[in-house]
PASE-228641 format. One line per 8 residues: number of its first residue (from 0); their letters; for each residue x, y, z of N, C-alpha, C, O, CB. Coordinates in steps of 0.001 Angstrom, whole numbers, plus 500000, padded with zeros to 6 digits. Glycine has a CB too. Example, Ala and Ser with C-alpha at 12.3 -4.5 7.8 and 13.67 -1.06 7.14 Angstrom:
<atoms>
0	AS	513190/494310/507800/512300/495500/507800/513200/496700/507800/514236/496681/508465/511308/495527/509046 | 512850/497750/507080/513670/498940/507140/512900/500030/507870/513409/501138/508039/514084/499402/505725
</atoms>
This chain:
<atoms>
0	XXXXXXXX	500555/498650/499817/500218/499646/499416/500927/501575/500244/500526/502623/500749/498712/499172/499531 | 501817/501044/499939/502842/502054/500080/502774/503401/499095/502596/504581/499394/504152/501316/499849 | 503018/502665/497613/502377/503698/496670/501557/504244/496727/501531/505458/496931/502122/503518/495815 | 500474/503410/496539/498942/504294/496876/498431/505697/498097/497570/506576/498107/497995/503049/497398 | 499850/505110/499265/499172/506125/499698/500027/507110/499546/499540/508172/499935/498663/506014/500921 | 501442/507234/499015/502195/508335/498771/501007/509170/497369/500880/510394/497411/504045/507727/498263 | 500457/508573/496554/499542/509317/495748/498152/510044/496112/497601/511023/495609/499274/508499/494879 | 497775/509150/497235/496797/509531/498107/496862/511276/498716/496358/512335/498339/496957/508424/499281
8	XXXXXXXX	497645/510916/499686/498607/511820/499746/499155/513337/498887/499283/514435/499428/499363/511012/499682 | 499402/513035/497522/499287/513787/496910/498203/514259/496360/498070/515483/496364/499880/513609/496416 | 497634/513803/496028/496081/513848/495994/495068/515060/496923/494232/515868/496518/495698/512357/496544 | 495507/514798/498118/494847/515236/499741/495590/515371/500380/495837/514455/501164/494036/514463/500559 | 496487/516763/500421/497273/517041/501406/496521/516882/502910/496754/516697/504104/497792/518406/501104 | 495915/517003/502361/495856/517758/503808/494442/516770/504421/493642/517368/505141/495485/519892/503641 | 494274/515799/504218/493611/514777/504756/494222/514355/505803/495447/514366/505924/493394/513829/503968 | 492908/513684/507188/494024/512922/508334/493771/511625/507836/493165/510974/506984/493708/513034/510210
16	XXXXXXXX	495194/511545/509612/495778/510648/508870/495320/509342/509159/495450/508437/508334/497072/510745/508977 | 494611/509114/510653/493102/508242/510711/492669/508250/509041/493359/507378/508513/491629/509224/511874 | 492049/508710/508321/491657/508558/507119/491933/508672/506795/491067/509272/506159/491176/508677/506613 | 492961/508809/506085/494172/507726/505216/493518/506520/505391/492563/506103/504734/495934/507555/505892 | 494228/505851/506544/494846/504666/506616/492890/503686/505981/492476/502824/505205/495775/504376/508704 | 492316/504827/507194/490252/503955/506801/490368/503612/504679/490080/502595/504047/488017/506227/507253 | 490880/504918/504212/490679/504980/503044/491293/503817/502442/490654/502816/502117/491046/506131/502592 | 492975/504011/502246/493669/502330/501860/493107/501274/502462/492757/500256/501865/495194/502064/502294
24	XXXXXXXX	492995/501474/503690/492516/499527/504033/491524/498785/503980/491308/497644/504389/492571/499036/505176 | 490200/500452/502769/489509/499793/502501/488409/500062/501208/487206/499998/500953/489173/499621/503578 | 489843/500439/500531/489599/501100/499658/490443/499593/497402/491589/499152/497481/490640/503038/500493 | 489939/499393/496596/490136/498576/495982/490571/499232/495339/489926/500280/495331/489473/497839/495698 | 492058/499274/494186/492260/499894/493703/492965/499607/492829/493995/498947/492965/492390/500496/494190 | 492260/500336/491115/492082/500000/490469/492905/500748/488810/492831/501964/488990/490929/499886/490916 | 493364/500580/487870/494112/500588/487143/494409/500513/485738/495473/500112/485266/494413/500146/487524 | 492984/501097/484826/491872/500731/484109/492803/501891/482960/493163/503068/482989/490007/501030/484877
32	XXXXXXXX	492902/500670/481969/493171/501072/480469/492131/502371/479929/491108/503007/480182/492877/499604/479461 | 493138/502221/479097/492464/504594/478022/491290/503404/477199/491157/502237/476831/494600/506173/475765 | 490889/504220/477245/489574/503497/476702/487627/503046/476985/486573/503358/476431/490142/502497/476715 | 488059/502122/478221/487222/501800/479189/486397/501888/480107/486925/502146/481189/487416/501586/479440 | 485615/501810/480120/484576/502326/481447/484930/501569/482533/485204/500398/482794/482881/502097/481261 | 484795/503067/483300/484616/503259/485456/483209/503176/485083/483012/501966/485196/485214/505221/486717 | 482010/503737/484677/480966/503884/485595/479987/503681/483608/480492/504355/482710/480964/505811/486983 | 478499/502608/483172/478373/503113/482678/476708/502816/483161/476054/501987/483794/479145/503047/481624
40	XXXXXXXX	476530/504069/482411/474598/504562/482109/473598/503375/481824/473308/502864/480742/474331/505630/480466 | 473059/503016/483358/472437/501974/483159/472983/501008/484467/472327/500071/484922/472694/501494/481656 | 474075/501360/484877/474500/499882/485718/474207/500847/487537/473967/502028/487791/476939/499114/485225 | 474307/500167/488027/474588/500126/489908/475562/500365/490071/476597/499846/489653/474486/498933/490827 | 475352/501343/490824/477001/501544/491968/476877/500785/493101/476038/500043/493612/477366/503242/492720 | 477853/501156/493308/478275/500499/494239/479328/500911/495904/479189/500774/497119/478808/499740/493363 | 480748/501677/494557/481062/502740/494986/481845/503441/494515/482180/503333/493335/481284/502682/495842 | 482453/504563/495534/482824/505883/494777/484019/506412/494090/484703/507208/494734/482683/506724/495523
48	XXXXXXXX	484469/506036/492622/485475/506168/492691/486609/507950/493010/486310/509119/492765/485480/505420/491599 | 487705/507426/493537/488641/508722/493379/489665/508867/492433/490765/508323/492527/489320/508957/494494 | 489410/509383/491791/491005/509522/490542/492079/510109/491694/491977/510913/492621/490809/511135/488750 | 493466/509052/490991/493902/509213/491752/495543/509309/490641/496549/509967/490906/493410/508242/492915 | 495428/508879/490047/495824/509630/488292/495399/509245/486582/494651/508292/486365/497420/509435/488121 | 495845/509918/485661/494623/510155/484555/494168/511040/484356/494624/512158/484595/493631/509660/484602 | 492606/510634/483604/491787/511444/483494/490418/511197/482410/490305/510784/481256/492589/512467/483253 | 489606/511623/483320/488101/510157/482734/487105/511667/482387/487120/512824/482807/486972/508473/484763
56	XXXXXXXX	486349/510947/481469/485722/511733/480511/484454/511188/481444/484294/510120/482035/485928/511425/478682 | 483504/512544/481310/481677/512464/481911/480813/511981/481316/479920/512200/482134/480909/513615/482099 | 480098/511234/480133/479453/511977/479269/478385/510832/479759/478415/509731/480310/480028/512297/477620 | 477219/511950/479116/475766/511348/478857/474925/510996/477769/475198/511508/476683/475067/511992/479295 | 473704/510024/477863/472869/509628/476944/471980/509424/476829/471384/508709/477634/472958/509093/476589 | 471323/510024/475603/469879/510117/475585/469057/510608/473908/468973/511655/473266/469588/511308/476851 | 468492/508945/473699/467610/508581/472682/468861/508440/471716/468771/508783/470538/466311/509688/472289 | 470101/507894/472285/471048/507684/471314/472749/508648/470425/473637/508456/469596/470011/507516/470502
64	XXXXXXXX	472036/510036/471738/472902/510816/471234/474118/511038/472909/474115/510965/474138/471911/512340/470482 | 474680/511231/472131/476046/511401/473551/476408/512814/473642/476628/513398/472582/477787/510506/473220 | 476535/513653/475087/477239/514589/475526/478169/513976/476631/478132/513160/477551/476376/515667/475937 | 479444/515272/475698/480424/516118/476737/479599/516866/478192/479095/517971/478389/481161/517523/475707 | 479794/515511/479107/479533/516405/481099/480761/517959/480988/480782/519053/480423/480583/514664/483167 | 482043/516771/482353/483236/517288/481769/484428/516092/482618/484265/515220/483472/483420/519224/482169 | 485455/516534/481968/486375/515948/482869/486419/515366/484577/485822/515800/485562/487152/516822/482754 | 487494/514082/484418/487724/514275/486276/489292/514570/486331/489987/514353/485338/487320/512535/487438
72	XXXXXXXX	489857/515094/487573/491279/514708/486925/491753/514388/488238/491014/514581/489203/492246/515929/486005 | 492920/513914/488383/493753/513078/489654/493070/514250/491161/492995/515470/491303/496197/513207/489325 | 492775/513312/491842/492160/513954/492872/491245/514838/493180/491301/515941/493724/492721/514281/493264 | 490252/514093/492687/488604/514015/492125/487952/512839/492667/488139/511638/492865/488430/513873/490414 | 487158/513698/492802/485656/512205/492976/485036/512431/491841/485417/513404/491191/484173/512291/494425 | 483811/511506/491259/482669/512215/490591/481506/512148/492017/481122/511414/492928/482086/511252/488917 | 481320/513487/491410/480443/513886/492007/478852/513404/491988/478127/513620/492959/480641/514937/491740 | 478270/512578/490517/477370/512437/489779/477072/511395/491182/476317/511582/492136/477583/512057/488080
80	XXXXXXXX	478144/510048/490817/477685/508418/490982/477831/508951/492973/477724/508065/493820/479288/506656/490004 | 478051/510310/493361/478525/510485/494601/476035/510176/495297/475510/509788/496340/479846/512741/494760 | 475540/510604/494076/473783/510946/493876/473630/509760/493991/472463/509504/494290/472983/511646/492458 | 474024/509216/493931/473917/508021/493163/474403/506519/494740/473925/505412/494492/475364/508274/491443 | 474872/506576/495501/475083/506138/496401/474448/505869/497071/474264/504717/497463/475576/506451/496745 | 473714/507173/497547/472306/507220/498598/471015/507149/497879/470144/508000/498055/472181/508667/499489 | 470852/505974/496931/469702/505890/495674/470175/504544/495708/471290/504165/496068/469781/506893/494016 | 469336/503947/495350/469067/502834/494204/469085/502902/493201/469656/501969/492636/468208/502336/494093
88	XXXXXXXX	468603/503811/492478/468126/503863/490773/469493/503437/490190/470468/503240/490914/467557/505643/490043 | 469524/503271/488501/470154/502828/488069/471777/504655/486960/471146/505099/486001/468887/501590/487334 | 472516/505031/487005/473352/506076/487324/472565/506367/485986/471747/505563/485539/475122/506007/487608 | 472929/507820/485248/472251/508601/484117/472855/508531/482972/472614/508465/481767/472107/509932/484340 | 474219/508585/484151/475772/508955/483162/476784/507616/482813/476614/506499/483302/476954/510157/484219 | 477450/507841/482228/479429/507032/481928/481034/508045/482079/481362/509215/481879/479578/506477/479751 | 481465/507222/482380/482244/507955/482567/483947/507119/482413/484664/506703/483323/481741/508569/483863 | 484215/507096/480730/485465/506669/480335/487010/507669/480106/487029/508854/479774/485053/506074/479121
96	XXXXXXXX	488042/506918/480351/489420/506819/480572/489351/507479/479356/488722/507087/478374/490256/505438/480830 | 490279/508898/479480/490717/509182/478536/492302/508642/478265/492901/508733/477194/490451/510437/478546 | 492845/508025/479588/494559/507895/479312/493790/506700/480369/492679/506481/480854/496221/509400/479835 | 494856/506246/480364/495625/505176/481706/495077/505685/482264/494972/506821/481802/497103/504972/482279 | 494227/505478/483674/493633/505601/484426/494249/504874/486146/493925/503705/486355/492521/505199/483716 | 494701/505267/486743/494922/505590/488680/493716/505620/489100/493298/506777/489041/495656/507172/489322 | 492356/504335/489810/491190/504740/490479/491254/504247/491580/492204/503463/491586/490040/504462/489943 | 490686/504281/492662/490712/504409/493979/489328/504260/494207/488761/505344/494345/491343/505628/494503
104	XXXXXXXX	488431/503038/494311/487685/502576/494683/486644/502379/496663/486638/501558/497580/488315/501785/494019 | 485897/503836/496314/485674/503421/498099/484531/502900/497814/483799/503207/496873/485553/504693/499475 | 484248/501584/499145/482919/501050/499040/481500/502057/500185/481530/502571/501303/483226/499228/499582 | 480520/501916/499189/480136/502609/499738/479255/503122/501093/478767/504198/501437/480011/502703/499077 | 479300/502216/501479/478984/502020/503082/479517/502284/504078/479048/502174/505211/478877/501085/503442 | 481123/502866/503604/481852/502518/503830/482397/504186/504192/483053/504591/505152/482265/501500/502943 | 481685/505121/502701/481634/506697/501752/480796/507052/502880/481300/507896/503620/480827/506904/499844 | 479144/506440/503345/478683/506983/504355/478899/506868/505395/478493/507453/506399/477906/506947/504404
112	XXXXXXXX	479528/506136/505242/480464/506535/507405/481467/508211/507658/481265/508959/508615/482507/504731/507815 | 482258/508410/506815/482894/508826/506868/482504/510420/506687/482974/511460/507147/483559/508145/506311 | 481588/510154/505933/481155/511278/505478/480545/511669/506325/480498/512894/506213/480581/511331/504462 | 479686/511135/507680/479396/511992/509057/480970/511478/509710/481400/512407/510393/477643/511385/510185 | 481735/510546/509705/482491/510170/510059/483752/511997/510902/484230/512434/511949/482801/509081/508722 | 483615/512310/509373/485035/512844/509068/485321/513916/508858/486537/513852/508676/485562/512446/508212 | 484846/515511/508689/484603/516791/508426/485401/516585/506977/484909/516527/505850/485146/517957/509626 | 486587/516507/507323/487821/516797/506347/487699/516192/504561/487965/516632/503442/489235/515935/507173
120	XXXXXXXX	486834/514293/505482/486036/513103/503656/484573/514549/503837/483645/513750/503711/484962/510005/504208 | 484230/515200/503924/482777/515618/503769/483138/517328/503149/482245/518040/502688/481753/515488/505553 | 484626/517780/503258/484958/518878/502966/485691/518187/500953/485412/518801/499923/486157/519609/504492 | 486275/517322/500972/486025/516410/499880/485134/517161/498632/485110/517994/497725/485224/515100/500517 | 484246/515842/499611/483118/516254/498503/482234/516996/498201/481295/516713/497456/482549/515715/498311 | 482496/518379/498924/481614/519502/498991/482250/519746/497669/481851/519280/496602/481644/520662/500286 | 483250/520502/497839/484654/520831/497168/484181/520909/495862/483822/521972/495355/485927/519721/497338 | 484159/519651/495194/484091/518825/494199/482439/518811/493867/481995/518822/492719/484794/517418/494609
128	XXXXXXXX	481550/518782/495176/480426/519026/493621/480091/520532/493139/479289/520853/492261/478674/518362/493937 | 481160/521642/494180/480707/523176/494104/481658/522768/492301/481315/523513/491383/481565/524784/495778 | 482484/521920/492036/483200/522344/491455/482585/521573/489410/482510/521875/488219/484707/521940/492401 | 482366/520620/490293/480918/519767/489274/480325/520521/488578/480410/520413/487354/479622/519111/490003 | 479295/521834/489380/478569/521774/489422/479046/522979/487883/478667/523213/486735/477876/521728/490772 | 480157/523456/488931/480158/524659/487953/480488/524152/486887/479585/524096/486052/481017/525803/488205 | 481853/523595/486481/481522/522363/485181/480008/521889/484070/479883/521508/482907/481714/520987/486038 | 479384/522084/484836/478648/521649/484578/477210/523008/484344/475988/522865/484329/478743/520550/485505
136	XXXXXXXX	477676/523672/484263/476719/525206/484653/477624/525746/483309/477008/526135/482318/477008/526329/486711 | 478847/525749/483322/479310/525996/482201/479328/524943/480751/479645/525736/479865/480459/526326/482634 | 479173/523786/480199/478470/522778/479481/477439/523325/479201/477066/523444/478034/478235/521594/480054 | 476523/523932/480603/474820/523981/479819/475386/526335/479091/474815/527013/478236/472492/523719/482121 | 475980/526510/479521/475947/527672/479125/476866/527754/477752/476562/528606/476917/476343/528527/480266 | 477882/526957/477534/478122/526446/476027/476342/526102/474982/475571/526676/474213/479211/524634/476315 | 476409/525655/475222/474781/524516/474633/473887/525787/474222/473520/525834/473048/473631/523264/476321 | 473400/527112/475338/472570/527250/475151/472740/528264/474191/472043/528597/473233/471973/527264/476068
144	XXXXXXXX	474036/528781/474734/474808/530681/474445/475468/530536/473593/475327/531570/472940/475857/531568/475537 | 476640/529481/472745/476995/529397/472044/476909/528589/470520/476602/527514/470006/477498/529435/472642 | 477252/529506/470315/476621/528959/468627/477860/527613/467599/478935/527835/467041/476590/530973/467335 | 477101/526369/467730/478128/525481/468023/479056/525252/467081/479498/524120/467280/477683/524379/468355 | 479777/525948/465797/481259/526457/465688/481907/527066/467330/482937/526499/467694/481225/527875/464405 | 481682/527503/467708/482738/528194/468099/482660/527080/469529/483503/527018/470424/482551/530087/468202 | 481442/526296/469416/481292/525289/471201/482816/524102/470940/483224/523378/471848/478996/523796/471358 | 483643/524159/469109/484186/522892/468578/484751/524310/469324/484103/524399/470367/484302/521817/467007
152	XXXXXXXX	485453/525165/469248/486845/525734/469196/487116/525956/469994/488280/526354/469956/487217/526593/468646 | 486579/525966/471219/486773/526234/472548/486811/524427/473055/487639/523798/473714/485386/527390/473239 | 485312/523954/472291/486602/521889/472250/487448/520879/472332/487675/519835/472944/487001/521344/471923 | 488126/522105/470840/489348/521349/470899/490394/521800/471414/491469/521207/471497/489718/521006/469872 | 490012/523430/471984/491274/523801/472856/491841/523747/474124/492926/524176/474517/491381/524685/472830 | 490337/522748/475111/490266/522708/476244/490967/521197/476169/491567/520690/477116/488846/523041/476850 | 490716/520361/474421/491198/519214/474435/492167/519119/474604/492617/518136/475191/491061/518653/473730 | 493018/520239/474100/494844/520111/474035/495407/520750/475011/496636/520811/474980/495626/520751/472750
160	XXXXXXXX	494759/521330/476019/495341/521982/477463/494761/520613/478289/494927/520437/479496/494520/523862/478080 | 494368/520101/477789/493890/518245/478995/495393/517187/478054/496203/516363/478477/491044/516970/478269 | 495159/517728/476813/496898/516358/476345/498044/517611/476804/499149/517090/476955/497291/515680/473649 | 498060/518507/476957/499720/519107/476915/500083/519031/475515/501297/519063/475318/500959/518144/477847 | 498973/518893/473980/499924/518776/472903/498812/519219/471927/497607/519018/472075/500721/517232/472648 | 499317/519749/471078/498135/520844/469673/497904/519518/468508/498095/519999/467391/499417/522795/468444 | 497565/518046/468407/497743/517936/467790/496627/516634/468685/497049/515865/469549/498974/518269/467161 | 495332/516688/468232/493973/516136/469513/493737/514510/467469/493558/514276/466274/491459/518497/470133
168	XXXXXXXX	493913/514229/468453/493634/512384/467462/492369/511481/468250/492121/510521/468979/495528/510966/467688 | 491913/512394/467626/490493/511871/467485/488959/512072/465869/488770/513043/465136/490006/512675/468913 | 488499/511233/465891/487861/511266/464397/486940/512265/464854/486726/512617/466014/487118/509773/463655 | 486225/512833/463382/484976/513653/463399/483236/513599/463583/482329/514417/463428/485119/514029/462438 | 483342/511931/464069/482859/511018/464745/482949/511061/466220/481772/510932/466558/483338/510026/464297 | 483752/511181/467439/483959/511019/468071/483255/512841/469011/482545/513236/469936/485217/510314/467768 | 484432/513486/467501/484119/515368/468401/482626/514926/468517/482067/514754/469600/484390/517439/467131 | 481847/514707/466921/480460/514628/467683/479941/514419/467972/478819/514905/467826/479873/514694/467815
176	XXXXXXXX	480247/513437/468709/480002/512382/470145/479230/513243/471534/478097/513438/471973/481854/511765/470808 | 480993/513670/471946/481082/514713/472565/480268/516137/473190/479976/516409/474355/481706/514861/472012 | 479978/517111/471581/479228/517353/471604/478099/517596/470311/477944/518417/469407/479598/517939/472263 | 477598/516683/470678/475480/516206/470838/475230/516861/469279/474072/517239/469101/474039/517529/472651 | 476325/517079/467921/475945/517239/466761/476030/516004/465910/475659/514862/466180/476596/518245/466297 | 476617/516491/464792/476702/515755/463804/477959/515305/463120/478710/516278/463063/476035/516269/463096 | 478612/514046/462475/479755/514315/462175/479899/515434/461206/480542/516467/461392/480282/513243/461805 | 479238/515109/460178/478878/516536/458675/479390/517955/458974/480156/518840/458594/476905/516965/458383
184	XXXXXXXX	478142/517475/460238/478449/519058/460678/480312/519579/461681/480962/520581/461381/476825/519378/462009 | 480493/519124/462179/481552/518744/462615/482765/518598/461441/483917/518855/461792/481200/517574/463318 | 482401/518031/459535/484150/518207/459084/483842/519046/458481/484825/519465/457870/485152/517157/458268 | 482296/520030/458097/481922/521499/457274/482966/521950/458913/484170/522112/458714/479528/522232/456913 | 482705/522035/459662/483310/523477/460686/485286/523435/460541/485888/524410/460092/482682/523089/463022 | 485897/522369/460928/486536/521689/460077/487728/522488/459888/488675/522991/460493/485783/521392/458926 | 486788/522244/457830/487024/522800/456628/487125/524061/456483/487768/524573/455567/486266/522485/455884 | 486376/524836/457552/486346/526377/457785/486582/526548/458900/485713/527067/459600/485222/527109/457529
192	XXXXXXXX	487861/526167/459474/489212/525980/461323/489422/526364/459883/489051/527434/459401/490122/524305/462827 | 490148/525251/459130/491646/525579/458706/491571/526739/456946/492484/526831/456125/492587/523581/458389 | 490123/527470/456875/490743/527770/455847/490522/529579/456333/490217/530661/455831/490046/527006/454309 | 490919/528965/457651/490993/530746/458168/491816/530468/459252/491629/530662/460453/489381/531707/458740 | 493372/529665/458256/494044/529688/459513/494533/528860/461114/495552/528648/461771/493535/530417/459692 | 492878/528567/461178/493097/527856/462843/493476/526353/462433/492313/526084/462132/491387/527845/464046 | 493770/525835/462321/493853/524606/462385/494450/523628/461111/493886/523873/460045/492629/524354/462729 | 495603/522450/461038/495399/521852/459929/494300/520064/460167/494548/519127/460925/497117/521741/459340
200	XXXXXXXX	493580/520169/459550/493076/518548/458872/493666/517846/458305/493358/517887/457114/492212/518407/458030 | 495067/516561/458717/495167/515470/458923/494625/514808/458374/493637/515454/458024/495088/515241/459720 | 494523/513508/457857/494209/512500/458204/493412/511185/459233/492352/510560/459208/494800/512611/458073 | 494796/511250/460196/494057/511405/461207/494298/511824/462776/494122/511356/463901/493612/510450/461135 | 494769/512907/462189/494368/513838/463420/494484/515296/463059/495278/515529/462147/495318/513581/464719 | 493757/516482/463670/493540/517584/464127/494712/518000/464507/495122/517331/465455/492649/517624/464988 | 495642/519064/464073/497056/519918/464805/496666/521571/463945/496849/522188/462896/499203/518966/464129 | 495884/521677/465564/496067/523637/465686/496758/524161/465797/497804/523753/466300/495708/524430/466430
208	XXXXXX	496526/525712/465277/497224/526396/464767/497848/527228/466180/496898/527148/466959/496474/527094/463623 | 499132/528098/467007/499240/528753/467920/498444/529530/467750/498590/530549/468425/500209/529117/468177 | 496968/529476/466606/496230/531549/466271/494883/530555/467258/494803/531111/468353/495542/532576/463492 | 494298/529848/467221/493337/528943/468246/493275/529043/469402/492459/529632/470112/493494/527765/468292 | 494910/527955/469840/495313/528394/471540/494922/529625/472699/494422/529650/473824/496676/528639/471491 | 495605/530878/471458/495950/532136/472355/494239/532552/472551/493915/533534/473219/497144/533558/471420
</atoms>
C-alpha cells in the first residue's frame, strides 16, 4: 500500500491520518486502460471512484445521442456517482478513461460512514461538488448561448490543454458525439476553421495552430 499512500497524499495533502488509513484499508485500487468504462449509464453503483492519476470523461446519453458533461482530474471524485450512492437508481451517466487511469474505489457503506464521521472527507465531497457543478453550468451555458462553431473551438482548445499537445487524435464522429451534433457538421466546421488558418486537418488527426490556442 506504500505507493498508493504516496499518491493519495499528493491528491489530498490535508487529509487526516486516521481517515487516510481507513481509505487505504478499505479502498480497492484499479488501473484502467485508456478507452474503458469506469461507470456505464444504466448500471448500479456500489463504490465511489477517486482519481489518483489519469483523466476521465463524464458523458450522458439520451435517445442515442451522447454529450460531454465534464472531465475528472487526479484528486477529484465523481459527484454524480456520489449522488447515486444514497439511492438505488441506475446511474444516468458514463465515465470513460481518456488515458490509462488509476482509480481508488471506495465502498458505499464506508463512504456513508466517513461522510458523517470525518469533516475533512465532507469537505472533499463539497469541494468537488462545487467544482463539478460549475463545470456543468459552463457546459449548459455553451449549449444554450454559443454557436456550434464556437463550441467546437472551445472543445478543441480544451482538449489540447488537457493533453498538453496541439495534435488532437480523434475522429470527427468522436468529436460530434461529445458535442451532441453530427459528424457532417464537425467535418464542415473543421474545413471552415482550416480555411481561416486556425487548424490543419490531417488524415488521422487535427493539428491546432497557435492562433487558435491563444
